[in-house]
N, C-alpha and C positions, 0 to 999 in steps of 0.2 A: 194453780201456779205452774204446774208441769205442762199443762196445755198451752199456756201463754208462751213459755220458753220454747216449746216445740214449734209453735206458729212462727216465732221470731227466727228460729233456726232455719225453718223451711223458706222463709222470706229472704233471709240472707243468702241461702244456697241458690235460690232462684235468681236473685240479682247477680250473684257471682257467676252463675252459668250463662246468663244473658251477656254479661260483660265479656266473658271468655269467647262466647259465640261471635260477638261483634269484632273482637280482635282477630279471630280466625277469618272472618269475612274480609276484613281489610287486607289480609295477606294475599288475597286472590286478585287484587287490583294492581296492575303493572304501572310503573311510573310513566307519566306523560302519555297515557293511553286513554282512548275514549270508549265509553260503554253506553249501551241502551239499557236503561233500568225500567222495569215494569212492575206495577203492583195491581192487586185486585182487592176490592172491598165487597162485602156481601150486599150492602145497600145499593150498589151500582151494577152488580154482576148481571142480574136479569135484564135491567133496563139498557145497559150499554153492551156488556160482553155477549150475551146471548142473542140480542136483536141485531147488532151491527158488526160484530167481529166475523172474520172469515176462517180463522184457523184455531185460535185459542180463546175460548169464551170466558176464561178466568181473568183476563187482563182488562182493567178499566181505566188505567192512567199510565202514561209513560213520560220519560224525560231522557236527556243525554247527560252522561256523567263524564267528568274528566278527573283522572287520578294524578295528583301531584304530591310527591313525598308521602305516599300511602294515605293521603287524605282525599276522599272522593267528594267532589262538588257536583251536585245534580241540578242541571238547568231545566226548568219546566214552567208551564203556565197553568194557573189554577183559576177556577171560575169565581172571580170577584168583580163586582160592579163598581164603576166609577173610580177605579184605581189601577195601578200597575199590576198586571197579572203575572209578570215575569218574576220567578223566584229562583234563588240559589239555595239548595238544601243539602244537608249531610245525608248519608245513607240512613242513619238512625231516624232523622226527622222525616225522611221520605216514606219510610214504612211505619211510622208511628201513627197508625190508624186503629181506632178501637175495634173495628170490624174487619181488619185485615184478614184475608183468606188466601192470598197468593203474592209471591214476588218472583221475579225472574231477572237474570243478568246475562247480557250478551256483549261480547267485545267487538267493537268495530275495527275491522282490519283496514286501516287507512295508510296511504303513502305519506311521507313527510310533508310534501306540499299540500296534501289534502287536510292534514291535521292543522297546518298553518292557516289555511283558509277558514276552517271551522272555528279556530280560536279567534280569528279576526272578526268574524261575523258575530260570535257570542259576545265579545267585548263591546261591540257597537250596540247590541241589544241591551246589554247591562246598563248602558248610559241612556239610551232612548226610551226603553220600556215598551210594553205591549199591552193592548187592551184585549180582554177575553171576548171571543166571538160567540155571543149567545144566539146568533142567527145561523151559525154553522154553514157559512158560505165560503167556498174556496177563494182564497185571497192570492193576489199577485205580489204582495209585499208583506213585511213583518209587523204592520201596524195593528192588525186585529186577527187573532188566531185562537184556536182551541188546541188542546194538548197534542194530539196526534198530527194535526196540521203543522204545528210548530216544529216537531221533530222532522217531519217530511220536508218542510221548507229548508231546514238546516242541512239535511242530507243532500237535497237537490243542489244547494249552493256549492257543495263540495264536488259532486260528480253526477252527471246525468243518468248514470246507471241506477241511481236511487229514485228516479222519477216514476214512482208508483202511479198507475192509472187509477184515478178516483172511481169509486163505486156509486152507482145510481140506484135509488129505491123509491117506490111509490109512497108518498107521504100519507095517502089515504089508507093504505094497507098497514102502515105503521101507526095510524091513529094520530098523526102529527100535522095534518094539513091545516087545521085551524090555528095551531100554534106557530108553525113556520110560514104560513101564508103563501105556500107554493105547492105545486103538484108533485114535484120531484126533488128529492134530497140527493145532492152530489157531495160525497164526503170521503174522508180518509179514515178507515177503521183504526182503532187503537192498536191492533196487532198487525198492521200493514207490513212492518219491517221483517216479519217472519218469512216473507216471500223472497227475501234476498239471500244469496248464497255466501256472500263474503262477510258473514258474521260467525263468531265462535261462541257457542253456548258455554256459559260458565257454571251457572247454578240456578236452581229454582226451588221454591218451597210452596207447599199447598196444605191448607188446613182441612 
């Protein structure tokens, strides 16, 4: 009986600590400000982070967050077939991965007109939707994208200073020539945004 009560006590303490932690995280987000939110999962870290990233191999997925009245909405695209890949998630939902091993938060230092442009583009995408790009080909529009390409396209629509030059890799060396059906993969790494100077680092966590 004592062991059961101890277990229940630890569980309640854990839930209480997590709730308090979420409250503290939310205080870091300034009203009407945009953020780049990154996460890393163990299942994708070697396949994505180590093989394709250029700076931080812990990152495997990113989105853009907008804080309104201390509520952060994260806009991102996820790999789903035959459906809208565009998602709007809370911070809790975004990091709710069973094998989460990393998350990072950076504030985008945008001018008022840049924020207005970004908001307008996101609102249009929320209505139109996006298909996930399983071919991983650089796109000229918002119809078919993968996660880092989505954030890259959004940033480019705001200011050309965010026009990161895509990276090229030999698909044979990657062991992907048979899957991608081409010799060269031209892509946007998930950690591409770390090359920009006008970001303010807020917080990161690693397991």
